[in-house]
N, C-alpha and C positions, 0 to 999 in steps of 0.2 A: 435522653435527647441526644442527637448527633452533634458532635463538636464541629462547629462551622468554620473554625480556623484551619486553614490549610498550611501545611509546612512549606517553606520556601522551595525545597527541592521538588515537591510535587507540582508546584506552580510552574517551575521551569520545565519539568517533564511534559506537562500539558501543553505548554507553549511550543516546545520542540515537536511534539506529536502533531499539533495543528500545522506548523510550518512545513513539516515533512510530508504529511499524508493528506491534509485537508486544504490543499491548494490546487487550483485549476491547472490543467496541462494543455499542451497544444494538440493532444491526441484526440482524434475524432473517431467515435465508436464505429461509425459506418465504414471506416477504412480498416477496421480490424476483423476479427473472426468471432464467431459465436462460441461462448464457453458456458457450460452448464454447471450450476452450483445448486446445492440443496435449497429447498424452499425456505428452510429455517435461516440459513446464512443470507439468502437474498433479502428476507424481511429485515433482519438485523442490520445489514449493511445499508439497505435503502433508507431505513430510519436514521441511522447515523449520518449518512450523507445529507439527508434532507434537513435534519435538525442542526447539524454543525457546519454544513457547507455554505450557509447563508445564501442559497439560491444561485451560487456561482460554481457549484461543484456537481459533477455527474458521478454516477456509480462507476463508469468507465475511468474517470479521472482518479478516483480513490483507488481502484484496483491497479491502475497503471503505477501510481506512486508506491503502493504497497509492494508490488512485484519488483519494481526498480530497486527499492531498498533491499529486498531479499537477494536479488541478483548481485547487487553491490557488495553485500555482506558475505555471501556464500559462493559467489562465482568461482573463486579460486579453488574452493573445495570441490565444487561440481566438476570443474575441469580435471582435477586430480583423480576423481573417481572414474572419469572417462578417458584418461590418458592411454589406457591399453588399446583403445579402438583406433587410434591415429586420426580420429575425427572429433576434435574438441567441440563441445556444444556452444561455446562462446568464443568470440574473437578476443585475443589478448588486448587489454585496454591499456 
């Protein structure tokens, strides 16, 4: 049988994940662009958003949060990779 006790660190990580990725944004999908993802990813993400978003979260919110975190973490590295072009892909923050 599975051990039902969760380690404190895992509980904190789950809370951090929820606050970082599973919170509504001001982004309106109709103001964005269409992006195609695999059917498999769409099904998984839709289920995640539906089950954990509490009816307050859209797939567009989740993807916005996910991409914002990625750009925050790796934006400097992305700029370094494109420094040769004289056209950085991100404005310096």
